[in-house]
PDB file of N, CA, C, O and CB in Angstrom:
ATOM      1  N   UNK A   1      92.566  97.519 104.649  1.00  0.00           N
ATOM      2  CA  UNK A   1      92.171  96.761 103.485  1.00  0.00           C
ATOM      3  C   UNK A   1      91.519  97.666 102.446  1.00  0.00           C
ATOM      4  O   UNK A   1      91.775  97.511 101.252  1.00  0.00           O
ATOM      5  CB  UNK A   1      91.226  95.639 103.882  1.00  0.00           C
ATOM      6  N   UNK A   2      90.685  98.606 102.876  1.00  0.00           N
ATOM      7  CA  UNK A   2      90.008  99.483 101.921  1.00  0.00           C
ATOM      8  C   UNK A   2      91.007 100.366 101.167  1.00  0.00           C
ATOM      9  O   UNK A   2      90.805 100.666  99.990  1.00  0.00           O
ATOM     10  CB  UNK A   2      88.978 100.357 102.644  1.00  0.00           C
ATOM     11  N   UNK A   3      92.079 100.779 101.841  1.00  0.00           N
ATOM     12  CA  UNK A   3      93.110 101.576 101.168  1.00  0.00           C
ATOM     13  C   UNK A   3      93.816 100.752 100.100  1.00  0.00           C
ATOM     14  O   UNK A   3      94.151 101.275  99.037  1.00  0.00           O
ATOM     15  CB  UNK A   3      94.132 102.110 102.186  1.00  0.00           C
ATOM     16  N   UNK A   4      94.045  99.481 100.368  1.00  0.00           N
ATOM     17  CA  UNK A   4      94.680  98.598  99.395  1.00  0.00           C
ATOM     18  C   UNK A   4      93.786  98.415  98.171  1.00  0.00           C
ATOM     19  O   UNK A   4      94.263  98.487  97.038  1.00  0.00           O
ATOM     20  CB  UNK A   4      94.997  97.237 100.031  1.00  0.00           C
ATOM     21  N   UNK A   5      92.516  98.183  98.389  1.00  0.00           N
ATOM     22  CA  UNK A   5      91.569  98.020  97.287  1.00  0.00           C
ATOM     23  C   UNK A   5      91.495  99.308  96.469  1.00  0.00           C
ATOM     24  O   UNK A   5      91.505  99.265  95.239  1.00  0.00           O
ATOM     25  CB  UNK A   5      90.167  97.636  97.822  1.00  0.00           C
ATOM     26  N   UNK A   6      91.422 100.443  97.146  1.00  0.00           N
ATOM     27  CA  UNK A   6      91.361 101.735  96.461  1.00  0.00           C
ATOM     28  C   UNK A   6      92.624 101.968  95.625  1.00  0.00           C
ATOM     29  O   UNK A   6      92.537 102.433  94.488  1.00  0.00           O
ATOM     30  CB  UNK A   6      91.180 102.876  97.483  1.00  0.00           C
ATOM     31  N   UNK A   7      93.784 101.652  96.177  1.00  0.00           N
ATOM     32  CA  UNK A   7      95.050 101.845  95.474  1.00  0.00           C
ATOM     33  C   UNK A   7      95.103 101.006  94.199  1.00  0.00           C
ATOM     34  O   UNK A   7      95.484 101.501  93.139  1.00  0.00           O
ATOM     35  CB  UNK A   7      96.228 101.490  96.390  1.00  0.00           C
ATOM     36  N   UNK A   8      94.723  99.752  94.307  1.00  0.00           N
ATOM     37  CA  UNK A   8      94.745  98.861  93.143  1.00  0.00           C
ATOM     38  C   UNK A   8      93.786  99.379  92.074  1.00  0.00           C
ATOM     39  O   UNK A   8      94.148  99.457  90.900  1.00  0.00           O
ATOM     40  CB  UNK A   8      94.369  97.411  93.552  1.00  0.00           C
ATOM     41  N   UNK A   9      92.579  99.729  92.471  1.00  0.00           N
ATOM     42  CA  UNK A   9      91.563 100.175  91.513  1.00  0.00           C
ATOM     43  C   UNK A   9      91.960 101.490  90.848  1.00  0.00           C
ATOM     44  O   UNK A   9      91.770 101.653  89.642  1.00  0.00           O
ATOM     45  CB  UNK A   9      90.210 100.333  92.212  1.00  0.00           C
ATOM     46  N   UNK A  10      92.504 102.420  91.612  1.00  0.00           N
ATOM     47  CA  UNK A  10      92.878 103.707  91.040  1.00  0.00           C
ATOM     48  C   UNK A  10      93.973 103.571  89.988  1.00  0.00           C
ATOM     49  O   UNK A  10      94.058 104.394  89.077  1.00  0.00           O
ATOM     50  CB  UNK A  10      93.333 104.647  92.133  1.00  0.00           C
ATOM     51  N   UNK A  11      94.803 102.553  90.101  1.00  0.00           N
ATOM     52  CA  UNK A  11      95.860 102.339  89.124  1.00  0.00           C
ATOM     53  C   UNK A  11      95.384 101.577  87.896  1.00  0.00           C
ATOM     54  O   UNK A  11      96.129 101.450  86.924  1.00  0.00           O
ATOM     55  CB  UNK A  11      97.000 101.602  89.761  1.00  0.00           C
ATOM     56  N   UNK A  12      94.157 101.068  87.921  1.00  0.00           N
ATOM     57  CA  UNK A  12      93.606 100.333  86.786  1.00  0.00           C
ATOM     58  C   UNK A  12      92.702 101.184  85.900  1.00  0.00           C
ATOM     59  O   UNK A  12      92.584 100.915  84.704  1.00  0.00           O
ATOM     60  CB  UNK A  12      92.839  99.142  87.281  1.00  0.00           C
ATOM     61  N   UNK A  13      92.071 102.192  86.460  1.00  0.00           N
ATOM     62  CA  UNK A  13      90.996 102.906  85.772  1.00  0.00           C
ATOM     63  C   UNK A  13      91.461 104.207  85.126  1.00  0.00           C
ATOM     64  O   UNK A  13      92.557 104.701  85.389  1.00  0.00           O
ATOM     65  CB  UNK A  13      89.881 103.198  86.738  1.00  0.00           C
ATOM     66  N   UNK A  14      90.578 104.752  84.259  1.00  0.00           N
ATOM     67  CA  UNK A  14      90.849 106.037  83.615  1.00  0.00           C
ATOM     68  C   UNK A  14      90.401 107.218  84.472  1.00  0.00           C
ATOM     69  O   UNK A  14      90.899 108.330  84.297  1.00  0.00           O
ATOM     70  CB  UNK A  14      90.160 106.096  82.265  1.00  0.00           C
ATOM     71  N   UNK A  15      89.476 106.992  85.389  1.00  0.00           N
ATOM     72  CA  UNK A  15      88.943 108.045  86.262  1.00  0.00           C
ATOM     73  C   UNK A  15      89.216 107.691  87.725  1.00  0.00           C
ATOM     74  O   UNK A  15      88.294 107.306  88.445  1.00  0.00           O
ATOM     75  CB  UNK A  15      87.415 108.242  86.024  1.00  0.00           C
ATOM     76  N   UNK A  16      90.475 107.816  88.175  1.00  0.00           N
ATOM     77  CA  UNK A  16      90.802 107.410  89.543  1.00  0.00           C
ATOM     78  C   UNK A  16      90.135 108.269  90.614  1.00  0.00           C
ATOM     79  O   UNK A  16      89.998 107.833  91.757  1.00  0.00           O
ATOM     80  CB  UNK A  16      92.286 107.450  89.735  1.00  0.00           C
ATOM     81  N   UNK A  17      89.723 109.474  90.262  1.00  0.00           N
ATOM     82  CA  UNK A  17      89.067 110.335  91.240  1.00  0.00           C
ATOM     83  C   UNK A  17      87.658 109.854  91.577  1.00  0.00           C
ATOM     84  O   UNK A  17      87.088 110.295  92.575  1.00  0.00           O
ATOM     85  CB  UNK A  17      89.013 111.757  90.723  1.00  0.00           C
ATOM     86  N   UNK A  18      87.084 108.964  90.773  1.00  0.00           N
ATOM     87  CA  UNK A  18      85.731 108.456  91.012  1.00  0.00           C
ATOM     88  C   UNK A  18      85.724 107.095  91.726  1.00  0.00           C
ATOM     89  O   UNK A  18      84.661 106.504  91.916  1.00  0.00           O
ATOM     90  CB  UNK A  18      84.988 108.340  89.692  1.00  0.00           C
ATOM     91  N   UNK A  19      86.890 106.604  92.118  1.00  0.00           N
ATOM     92  CA  UNK A  19      86.974 105.325  92.828  1.00  0.00           C
ATOM     93  C   UNK A  19      86.637 105.564  94.296  1.00  0.00           C
ATOM     94  O   UNK A  19      87.176 106.468  94.934  1.00  0.00           O
ATOM     95  CB  UNK A  19      88.397 104.681  92.678  1.00  0.00           C
ATOM     96  N   UNK A  20      85.737 104.737  94.815  1.00  0.00           N
ATOM     97  CA  UNK A  20      85.339 104.846  96.223  1.00  0.00           C
ATOM     98  C   UNK A  20      85.151 103.439  96.784  1.00  0.00           C
ATOM     99  O   UNK A  20      84.626 102.559  96.102  1.00  0.00           O
ATOM    100  CB  UNK A  20      84.026 105.694  96.382  1.00  0.00           C
ATOM    101  N   UNK A  21      85.578 103.234  98.017  1.00  0.00           N
ATOM    102  CA  UNK A  21      85.405 101.950  98.682  1.00  0.00           C
ATOM    103  C   UNK A  21      84.601 102.183  99.956  1.00  0.00           C
ATOM    104  O   UNK A  21      85.016 102.933 100.839  1.00  0.00           O
ATOM    105  CB  UNK A  21      86.785 101.279  98.997  1.00  0.00           C
ATOM    106  N   UNK A  22      83.449 101.532 100.036  1.00  0.00           N
ATOM    107  CA  UNK A  22      82.606 101.589 101.226  1.00  0.00           C
ATOM    108  C   UNK A  22      82.659 100.243 101.926  1.00  0.00           C
ATOM    109  O   UNK A  22      82.817  99.207 101.281  1.00  0.00           O
ATOM    110  CB  UNK A  22      81.142 101.970 100.865  1.00  0.00           C
ATOM    111  N   UNK A  23      82.527 100.261 103.246  1.00  0.00           N
ATOM    112  CA  UNK A  23      82.593  99.026 104.028  1.00  0.00           C
ATOM    113  C   UNK A  23      81.269  98.812 104.741  1.00  0.00           C
ATOM    114  O   UNK A  23      80.753  99.706 105.411  1.00  0.00           O
ATOM    115  CB  UNK A  23      83.761  99.072 105.047  1.00  0.00           C
ATOM    116  N   UNK A  24      80.734  97.617 104.586  1.00  0.00           N
ATOM    117  CA  UNK A  24      79.563  97.207 105.361  1.00  0.00           C
ATOM    118  C   UNK A  24      80.031  96.147 106.337  1.00  0.00           C
ATOM    119  O   UNK A  24      80.553  95.106 105.938  1.00  0.00           O
ATOM    120  CB  UNK A  24      78.400  96.670 104.438  1.00  0.00           C
ATOM    121  N   UNK A  25      79.841  96.419 107.623  1.00  0.00           N
ATOM    122  CA  UNK A  25      80.242  95.493 108.677  1.00  0.00           C
ATOM    123  C   UNK A  25      79.040  94.631 109.031  1.00  0.00           C
ATOM    124  O   UNK A  25      78.072  95.117 109.616  1.00  0.00           O
ATOM    125  CB  UNK A  25      80.783  96.253 109.933  1.00  0.00           C
ATOM    126  N   UNK A  26      79.103  93.364 108.680  1.00  0.00           N
ATOM    127  CA  UNK A  26      78.017  92.434 108.975  1.00  0.00           C
ATOM    128  C   UNK A  26      78.457  91.499 110.088  1.00  0.00           C
ATOM    129  O   UNK A  26      79.605  91.560 110.529  1.00  0.00           O
ATOM    130  CB  UNK A  26      77.606  91.631 107.711  1.00  0.00           C
ATOM    131  N   UNK A  27      77.570  90.643 110.545  1.00  0.00           N
ATOM    132  CA  UNK A  27      77.860  89.780 111.690  1.00  0.00           C
ATOM    133  C   UNK A  27      79.128  88.947 111.528  1.00  0.00           C
ATOM    134  O   UNK A  27      80.021  89.001 112.373  1.00  0.00           O
ATOM    135  CB  UNK A  27      76.701  88.867 111.932  1.00  0.00           C
ATOM    136  N   UNK A  28      79.207  88.186 110.454  1.00  0.00           N
ATOM    137  CA  UNK A  28      80.325  87.269 110.293  1.00  0.00           C
ATOM    138  C   UNK A  28      81.268  87.660 109.163  1.00  0.00           C
ATOM    139  O   UNK A  28      82.178  86.903 108.825  1.00  0.00           O
ATOM    140  CB  UNK A  28      79.809  85.888 110.055  1.00  0.00           C
ATOM    141  N   UNK A  29      81.058  88.833 108.577  1.00  0.00           N
ATOM    142  CA  UNK A  29      81.896  89.207 107.441  1.00  0.00           C
ATOM    143  C   UNK A  29      81.941  90.720 107.256  1.00  0.00           C
ATOM    144  O   UNK A  29      81.173  91.475 107.852  1.00  0.00           O
ATOM    145  CB  UNK A  29      81.385  88.540 106.168  1.00  0.00           C
ATOM    146  N   UNK A  30      82.866  91.121 106.412  1.00  0.00           N
ATOM    147  CA  UNK A  30      82.955  92.495 105.924  1.00  0.00           C
ATOM    148  C   UNK A  30      82.632  92.456 104.441  1.00  0.00           C
ATOM    149  O   UNK A  30      83.051  91.538 103.736  1.00  0.00           O
ATOM    150  CB  UNK A  30      84.381  93.127 106.193  1.00  0.00           C
ATOM    151  N   UNK A  31      81.897  93.438 103.966  1.00  0.00           N
ATOM    152  CA  UNK A  31      81.662  93.567 102.537  1.00  0.00           C
ATOM    153  C   UNK A  31      82.244  94.896 102.094  1.00  0.00           C
ATOM    154  O   UNK A  31      81.834  95.959 102.562  1.00  0.00           O
ATOM    155  CB  UNK A  31      80.140  93.468 102.191  1.00  0.00           C
ATOM    156  N   UNK A  32      83.196  94.823 101.197  1.00  0.00           N
ATOM    157  CA  UNK A  32      83.810  96.022 100.633  1.00  0.00           C
ATOM    158  C   UNK A  32      83.134  96.285  99.300  1.00  0.00           C
ATOM    159  O   UNK A  32      83.159  95.440  98.405  1.00  0.00           O
ATOM    160  CB  UNK A  32      85.368  95.862 100.466  1.00  0.00           C
ATOM    161  N   UNK A  33      82.531  97.454  99.170  1.00  0.00           N
ATOM    162  CA  UNK A  33      81.877  97.850  97.925  1.00  0.00           C
ATOM    163  C   UNK A  33      82.808  98.783  97.169  1.00  0.00           C
ATOM    164  O   UNK A  33      83.051  99.913  97.590  1.00  0.00           O
ATOM    165  CB  UNK A  33      80.498  98.535  98.197  1.00  0.00           C
ATOM    166  N   UNK A  34      83.319  98.304  96.064  1.00  0.00           N
ATOM    167  CA  UNK A  34      84.197  99.092  95.213  1.00  0.00           C
ATOM    168  C   UNK A  34      83.334  99.777  94.171  1.00  0.00           C
ATOM    169  O   UNK A  34      82.693  99.113  93.356  1.00  0.00           O
ATOM    170  CB  UNK A  34      85.301  98.210  94.546  1.00  0.00           C
ATOM    171  N   UNK A  35      83.315 101.104  94.194  1.00  0.00           N
ATOM    172  CA  UNK A  35      82.506 101.886  93.262  1.00  0.00           C
ATOM    173  C   UNK A  35      83.428 102.595  92.284  1.00  0.00           C
ATOM    174  O   UNK A  35      84.351 103.311  92.673  1.00  0.00           O
ATOM    175  CB  UNK A  35      81.608 102.909  94.017  1.00  0.00           C
ATOM    176  N   UNK A  36      83.152 102.375  90.997  1.00  0.00           N
ATOM    177  CA  UNK A  36      83.943 102.996  89.935  1.00  0.00           C
ATOM    178  C   UNK A  36      82.994 103.586  88.902  1.00  0.00           C
ATOM    179  O   UNK A  36      81.800 103.284  88.899  1.00  0.00           O
ATOM    180  CB  UNK A  36      84.914 101.966  89.274  1.00  0.00           C
ATOM    181  N   UNK A  37      83.528 104.426  88.031  1.00  0.00           N
ATOM    182  CA  UNK A  37      82.734 105.002  86.942  1.00  0.00           C
ATOM    183  C   UNK A  37      82.289 103.887  85.999  1.00  0.00           C
ATOM    184  O   UNK A  37      82.956 102.859  85.876  1.00  0.00           O
ATOM    185  CB  UNK A  37      83.548 106.086  86.167  1.00  0.00           C
ATOM    186  N   UNK A  38      81.170 104.102  85.346  1.00  0.00           N
ATOM    187  CA  UNK A  38      80.607 103.087  84.452  1.00  0.00           C
ATOM    188  C   UNK A  38      81.596 102.695  83.353  1.00  0.00           C
ATOM    189  O   UNK A  38      81.673 101.526  82.976  1.00  0.00           O
ATOM    190  CB  UNK A  38      79.307 103.599  83.825  1.00  0.00           C
ATOM    191  N   UNK A  39      82.350 103.666  82.841  1.00  0.00           N
ATOM    192  CA  UNK A  39      83.315 103.384  81.782  1.00  0.00           C
ATOM    193  C   UNK A  39      84.466 102.502  82.263  1.00  0.00           C
ATOM    194  O   UNK A  39      85.103 101.824  81.458  1.00  0.00           O
ATOM    195  CB  UNK A  39      83.864 104.682  81.228  1.00  0.00           C
ATOM    196  N   UNK A  40      84.734 102.506  83.562  1.00  0.00           N
ATOM    197  CA  UNK A  40      85.862 101.767  84.123  1.00  0.00           C
ATOM    198  C   UNK A  40      85.478 100.404  84.680  1.00  0.00           C
ATOM    199  O   UNK A  40      86.344  99.673  85.160  1.00  0.00           O
ATOM    200  CB  UNK A  40      86.506 102.576  85.203  1.00  0.00           C
ATOM    201  N   UNK A  41      84.235 100.054  84.629  1.00  0.00           N
ATOM    202  CA  UNK A  41      83.767  98.811  85.221  1.00  0.00           C
ATOM    203  C   UNK A  41      84.469  97.596  84.609  1.00  0.00           C
ATOM    204  O   UNK A  41      84.878  96.685  85.329  1.00  0.00           O
ATOM    205  CB  UNK A  41      82.259  98.687  85.048  1.00  0.00           C
ATOM    206  N   UNK A  42      84.603  97.584  83.308  1.00  0.00           N
ATOM    207  CA  UNK A  42      85.258  96.465  82.634  1.00  0.00           C
ATOM    208  C   UNK A  42      86.728  96.325  82.988  1.00  0.00           C
ATOM    209  O   UNK A  42      87.258  95.215  83.022  1.00  0.00           O
ATOM    210  CB  UNK A  42      85.121  96.618  81.157  1.00  0.00           C
ATOM    211  N   UNK A  43      87.386  97.439  83.250  1.00  0.00           N
ATOM    212  CA  UNK A  43      88.804  97.399  83.600  1.00  0.00           C
ATOM    213  C   UNK A  43      89.020  96.800  84.978  1.00  0.00           C
ATOM    214  O   UNK A  43      90.024  96.128  85.214  1.00  0.00           O
ATOM    215  CB  UNK A  43      89.402  98.794  83.543  1.00  0.00           C
ATOM    216  N   UNK A  44      88.090  97.038  85.884  1.00  0.00           N
ATOM    217  CA  UNK A  44      88.217  96.503  87.241  1.00  0.00           C
ATOM    218  C   UNK A  44      87.835  95.027  87.277  1.00  0.00           C
ATOM    219  O   UNK A  44      88.408  94.253  88.043  1.00  0.00           O
ATOM    220  CB  UNK A  44      87.341  97.302  88.220  1.00  0.00           C
ATOM    221  N   UNK A  45      86.871  94.639  86.452  1.00  0.00           N
ATOM    222  CA  UNK A  45      86.462  93.238  86.417  1.00  0.00           C
ATOM    223  C   UNK A  45      87.451  92.404  85.600  1.00  0.00           C
ATOM    224  O   UNK A  45      87.821  91.306  86.014  1.00  0.00           O
ATOM    225  CB  UNK A  45      85.046  93.108  85.832  1.00  0.00           C
ATOM    226  N   UNK A  46      87.874  92.910  84.462  1.00  0.00           N
ATOM    227  CA  UNK A  46      88.837  92.206  83.632  1.00  0.00           C
ATOM    228  C   UNK A  46      88.189  91.148  82.758  1.00  0.00           C
ATOM    229  O   UNK A  46      86.999  90.861  82.891  1.00  0.00           O
ATOM    230  CB  UNK A  46      89.888  91.573  84.492  1.00  0.00           C
ATOM    231  N   UNK A  47      88.972  90.575  81.872  1.00  0.00           N
ATOM    232  CA  UNK A  47      88.465  89.528  80.987  1.00  0.00           C
ATOM    233  C   UNK A  47      88.145  88.291  81.808  1.00  0.00           C
ATOM    234  O   UNK A  47      88.982  87.790  82.560  1.00  0.00           O
ATOM    235  CB  UNK A  47      89.488  89.194  79.870  1.00  0.00           C
ATOM    236  N   UNK A  48      86.926  87.812  81.651  1.00  0.00           N
ATOM    237  CA  UNK A  48      86.413  86.644  82.366  1.00  0.00           C
ATOM    238  C   UNK A  48      86.558  86.786  83.881  1.00  0.00           C
ATOM    239  O   UNK A  48      86.637  85.789  84.598  1.00  0.00           O
ATOM    240  CB  UNK A  48      87.134  85.390  81.897  1.00  0.00           C
ATOM    241  N   UNK A  49      86.594  88.031  84.365  1.00  0.00           N
ATOM    242  CA  UNK A  49      86.648  88.285  85.802  1.00  0.00           C
ATOM    243  C   UNK A  49      88.007  88.062  86.431  1.00  0.00           C
ATOM    244  O   UNK A  49      88.109  87.951  87.653  1.00  0.00           O
ATOM    245  CB  UNK A  49      85.663  87.431  86.485  1.00  0.00           C
ATOM    246  N   UNK A  50      89.039  87.994  85.632  1.00  0.00           N
ATOM    247  CA  UNK A  50      90.371  87.689  86.159  1.00  0.00           C
ATOM    248  C   UNK A  50      90.914  88.770  87.083  1.00  0.00           C
ATOM    249  O   UNK A  50      91.523  88.460  88.107  1.00  0.00           O
ATOM    250  CB  UNK A  50      91.330  87.481  85.023  1.00  0.00           C
ATOM    251  N   UNK A  51      90.701  90.027  86.735  1.00  0.00           N
ATOM    252  CA  UNK A  51      91.205  91.114  87.580  1.00  0.00           C
ATOM    253  C   UNK A  51      90.476  91.139  88.912  1.00  0.00           C
ATOM    254  O   UNK A  51      91.101  91.306  89.960  1.00  0.00           O
ATOM    255  CB  UNK A  51      91.055  92.468  86.872  1.00  0.00           C
ATOM    256  N   UNK A  52      89.156  90.974  88.880  1.00  0.00           N
ATOM    257  CA  UNK A  52      88.380  90.943  90.121  1.00  0.00           C
ATOM    258  C   UNK A  52      88.805  89.755  90.979  1.00  0.00           C
ATOM    259  O   UNK A  52      88.902  89.879  92.200  1.00  0.00           O
ATOM    260  CB  UNK A  52      86.866  90.873  89.817  1.00  0.00           C
ATOM    261  N   UNK A  53      89.058  88.619  90.360  1.00  0.00           N
ATOM    262  CA  UNK A  53      89.500  87.434  91.098  1.00  0.00           C
ATOM    263  C   UNK A  53      90.865  87.677  91.736  1.00  0.00           C
ATOM    264  O   UNK A  53      91.116  87.230  92.856  1.00  0.00           O
ATOM    265  CB  UNK A  53      89.558  86.207  90.167  1.00  0.00           C
ATOM    266  N   UNK A  54      91.745  88.380  91.030  1.00  0.00           N
ATOM    267  CA  UNK A  54      93.068  88.693  91.571  1.00  0.00           C
ATOM    268  C   UNK A  54      92.966  89.627  92.772  1.00  0.00           C
ATOM    269  O   UNK A  54      93.677  89.450  93.762  1.00  0.00           O
ATOM    270  CB  UNK A  54      93.951  89.322  90.490  1.00  0.00           C
ATOM    271  N   UNK A  55      92.090  90.616  92.687  1.00  0.00           N
ATOM    272  CA  UNK A  55      91.887  91.527  93.825  1.00  0.00           C
ATOM    273  C   UNK A  55      91.356  90.747  95.022  1.00  0.00           C
ATOM    274  O   UNK A  55      91.790  90.966  96.153  1.00  0.00           O
ATOM    275  CB  UNK A  55      90.906  92.676  93.449  1.00  0.00           C
ATOM    276  N   UNK A  56      90.420  89.840  94.773  1.00  0.00           N
ATOM    277  CA  UNK A  56      89.869  89.020  95.859  1.00  0.00           C
ATOM    278  C   UNK A  56      90.935  88.115  96.476  1.00  0.00           C
ATOM    279  O   UNK A  56      90.929  87.891  97.686  1.00  0.00           O
ATOM    280  CB  UNK A  56      88.702  88.172  95.342  1.00  0.00           C
ATOM    281  N   UNK A  57      91.838  87.601  95.664  1.00  0.00           N
ATOM    282  CA  UNK A  57      92.929  86.764  96.176  1.00  0.00           C
ATOM    283  C   UNK A  57      93.865  87.572  97.061  1.00  0.00           C
ATOM    284  O   UNK A  57      94.311  87.087  98.100  1.00  0.00           O
ATOM    285  CB  UNK A  57      93.716  86.133  95.018  1.00  0.00           C
ATOM    286  N   UNK A  58      94.163  88.796  96.659  1.00  0.00           N
ATOM    287  CA  UNK A  58      95.002  89.671  97.474  1.00  0.00           C
ATOM    288  C   UNK A  58      94.311  89.970  98.799  1.00  0.00           C
ATOM    289  O   UNK A  58      94.954  90.003  99.849  1.00  0.00           O
ATOM    290  CB  UNK A  58      95.320  90.982  96.722  1.00  0.00           C
ATOM    291  N   UNK A  59      93.002  90.187  98.747  1.00  0.00           N
ATOM    292  CA  UNK A  59      92.245  90.434  99.979  1.00  0.00           C
ATOM    293  C   UNK A  59      92.340  89.240 100.921  1.00  0.00           C
ATOM    294  O   UNK A  59      92.541  89.409 102.123  1.00  0.00           O
ATOM    295  CB  UNK A  59      90.772  90.736  99.656  1.00  0.00           C
ATOM    296  N   UNK A  60      92.197  88.043 100.382  1.00  0.00           N
ATOM    297  CA  UNK A  60      92.243  86.831 101.208  1.00  0.00           C
ATOM    298  C   UNK A  60      93.629  86.645 101.822  1.00  0.00           C
ATOM    299  O   UNK A  60      93.750  86.233 102.975  1.00  0.00           O
ATOM    300  CB  UNK A  60      91.863  85.591 100.372  1.00  0.00           C
ATOM    301  N   UNK A  61      94.664  86.946 101.059  1.00  0.00           N
ATOM    302  CA  UNK A  61      96.025  86.772 101.557  1.00  0.00           C
ATOM    303  C   UNK A  61      96.389  87.788 102.631  1.00  0.00           C
ATOM    304  O   UNK A  61      97.208  87.500 103.504  1.00  0.00           O
ATOM    305  CB  UNK A  61      97.005  86.871 100.416  1.00  0.00           C
ATOM    306  N   UNK A  62      95.788  88.974 102.576  1.00  0.00           N
ATOM    307  CA  UNK A  62      96.138  90.017 103.541  1.00  0.00           C
ATOM    308  C   UNK A  62      95.153  90.124 104.697  1.00  0.00           C
ATOM    309  O   UNK A  62      95.242  91.049 105.505  1.00  0.00           O
ATOM    310  CB  UNK A  62      96.225  91.342 102.843  1.00  0.00           C
ATOM    311  N   UNK A  63      94.231  89.198 104.782  1.00  0.00           N
ATOM    312  CA  UNK A  63      93.234  89.223 105.854  1.00  0.00           C
ATOM    313  C   UNK A  63      93.883  88.859 107.183  1.00  0.00           C
ATOM    314  O   UNK A  63      94.682  87.925 107.255  1.00  0.00           O
ATOM    315  CB  UNK A  63      92.071  88.257 105.542  1.00  0.00           C
ATOM    316  N   UNK A  64      93.539  89.599 108.236  1.00  0.00           N
ATOM    317  CA  UNK A  64      94.186  89.398 109.532  1.00  0.00           C
ATOM    318  C   UNK A  64      93.287  88.777 110.591  1.00  0.00           C
ATOM    319  O   UNK A  64      93.783  88.304 111.614  1.00  0.00           O
ATOM    320  CB  UNK A  64      94.693  90.697 110.035  1.00  0.00           C
ATOM    321  N   UNK A  65      91.986  88.767 110.368  1.00  0.00           N
ATOM    322  CA  UNK A  65      91.109  88.182 111.378  1.00  0.00           C
ATOM    323  C   UNK A  65      90.310  87.027 110.769  1.00  0.00           C
ATOM    324  O   UNK A  65      90.467  86.712 109.590  1.00  0.00           O
ATOM    325  CB  UNK A  65      90.156  89.256 111.962  1.00  0.00           C
ATOM    326  N   UNK A  66      89.458  86.404 111.575  1.00  0.00           N
ATOM    327  CA  UNK A  66      88.716  85.224 111.133  1.00  0.00           C
ATOM    328  C   UNK A  66      87.452  85.558 110.351  1.00  0.00           C
ATOM    329  O   UNK A  66      86.819  84.662 109.793  1.00  0.00           O
ATOM    330  CB  UNK A  66      88.355  84.385 112.318  1.00  0.00           C
ATOM    331  N   UNK A  67      87.080  86.814 110.304  1.00  0.00           N
ATOM    332  CA  UNK A  67      85.864  87.192 109.588  1.00  0.00           C
ATOM    333  C   UNK A  67      86.106  87.196 108.091  1.00  0.00           C
ATOM    334  O   UNK A  67      87.179  87.584 107.629  1.00  0.00           O
ATOM    335  CB  UNK A  67      85.369  88.567 110.048  1.00  0.00           C
ATOM    336  N   UNK A  68      85.126  86.772 107.351  1.00  0.00           N
ATOM    337  CA  UNK A  68      85.235  86.683 105.898  1.00  0.00           C
ATOM    338  C   UNK A  68      85.129  88.079 105.282  1.00  0.00           C
ATOM    339  O   UNK A  68      84.349  88.914 105.742  1.00  0.00           O
ATOM    340  CB  UNK A  68      84.139  85.749 105.323  1.00  0.00           C
ATOM    341  N   UNK A  69      85.917  88.320 104.247  1.00  0.00           N
ATOM    342  CA  UNK A  69      85.867  89.594 103.522  1.00  0.00           C
ATOM    343  C   UNK A  69      85.361  89.334 102.112  1.00  0.00           C
ATOM    344  O   UNK A  69      85.851  88.440 101.422  1.00  0.00           O
ATOM    345  CB  UNK A  69      87.269  90.284 103.489  1.00  0.00           C
ATOM    346  N   UNK A  70      84.380  90.119 101.688  1.00  0.00           N
ATOM    347  CA  UNK A  70      83.799  89.996 100.358  1.00  0.00           C
ATOM    348  C   UNK A  70      84.027  91.285  99.594  1.00  0.00           C
ATOM    349  O   UNK A  70      84.131  92.358 100.189  1.00  0.00           O
ATOM    350  CB  UNK A  70      82.292  89.665 100.437  1.00  0.00           C
ATOM    351  N   UNK A  71      84.105  91.182  98.278  1.00  0.00           N
ATOM    352  CA  UNK A  71      84.254  92.352  97.419  1.00  0.00           C
ATOM    353  C   UNK A  71      83.099  92.395  96.446  1.00  0.00           C
ATOM    354  O   UNK A  71      82.851  91.431  95.721  1.00  0.00           O
ATOM    355  CB  UNK A  71      85.605  92.330  96.667  1.00  0.00           C
ATOM    356  N   UNK A  72      82.391  93.514  96.429  1.00  0.00           N
ATOM    357  CA  UNK A  72      81.341  93.752  95.450  1.00  0.00           C
ATOM    358  C   UNK A  72      81.766  94.948  94.603  1.00  0.00           C
ATOM    359  O   UNK A  72      82.171  95.984  95.131  1.00  0.00           O
ATOM    360  CB  UNK A  72      79.951  94.001  96.143  1.00  0.00           C
ATOM    361  N   UNK A  73      81.672  94.796  93.304  1.00  0.00           N
ATOM    362  CA  UNK A  73      82.043  95.871  92.394  1.00  0.00           C
ATOM    363  C   UNK A  73      80.759  96.495  91.878  1.00  0.00           C
ATOM    364  O   UNK A  73      79.928  95.820  91.270  1.00  0.00           O
ATOM    365  CB  UNK A  73      82.941  95.351  91.217  1.00  0.00           C
ATOM    366  N   UNK A  74      80.602  97.793  92.124  1.00  0.00           N
ATOM    367  CA  UNK A  74      79.379  98.512  91.826  1.00  0.00           C
ATOM    368  C   UNK A  74      79.707  99.681  90.903  1.00  0.00           C
ATOM    369  O   UNK A  74      80.702 100.378  91.104  1.00  0.00           O
ATOM    370  CB  UNK A  74      78.691  99.002  93.126  1.00  0.00           C
ATOM    371  N   UNK A  75      78.876  99.891  89.902  1.00  0.00           N
ATOM    372  CA  UNK A  75      79.104 101.058  89.035  1.00  0.00           C
ATOM    373  C   UNK A  75      78.402 102.266  89.621  1.00  0.00           C
ATOM    374  O   UNK A  75      77.320 102.141  90.195  1.00  0.00           O
ATOM    375  CB  UNK A  75      78.604 100.792  87.588  1.00  0.00           C
ATOM    376  N   UNK A  76      79.004 103.425  89.482  1.00  0.00           N
ATOM    377  CA  UNK A  76      78.425 104.680  89.991  1.00  0.00           C
ATOM    378  C   UNK A  76      77.545 105.303  88.969  1.00  0.00           C
ATOM    379  O   UNK A  76      76.970 106.364  89.214  1.00  0.00           O
ATOM    380  CB  UNK A  76      79.505 105.661  90.399  1.00  0.00           C
TER     381      UNK A  76
END
C-alpha cells in the first residue's frame, strides 16, 4: 500500500524525490503518513480535498485485511 501511495504522490508533485510514506501500526488500524515538500502540499490535497479523497478511495478499494487504513498528509 505504501508503494502505491508513493507512486501516486510522486506523479502529482514537482519534487518527487522529497515524497516519503511512513507507516504507523496501531491496534486496530494503519496510519500512512504521506510527507511532501511544502510547495507540493496543495497538489497532493487538491481543490477542496478532491485529490486526497481520491487517494483515500483507492486505499479503501485495495485494502486486503479488516484493519482500517488512514492517510495523513504532512508537509516536510
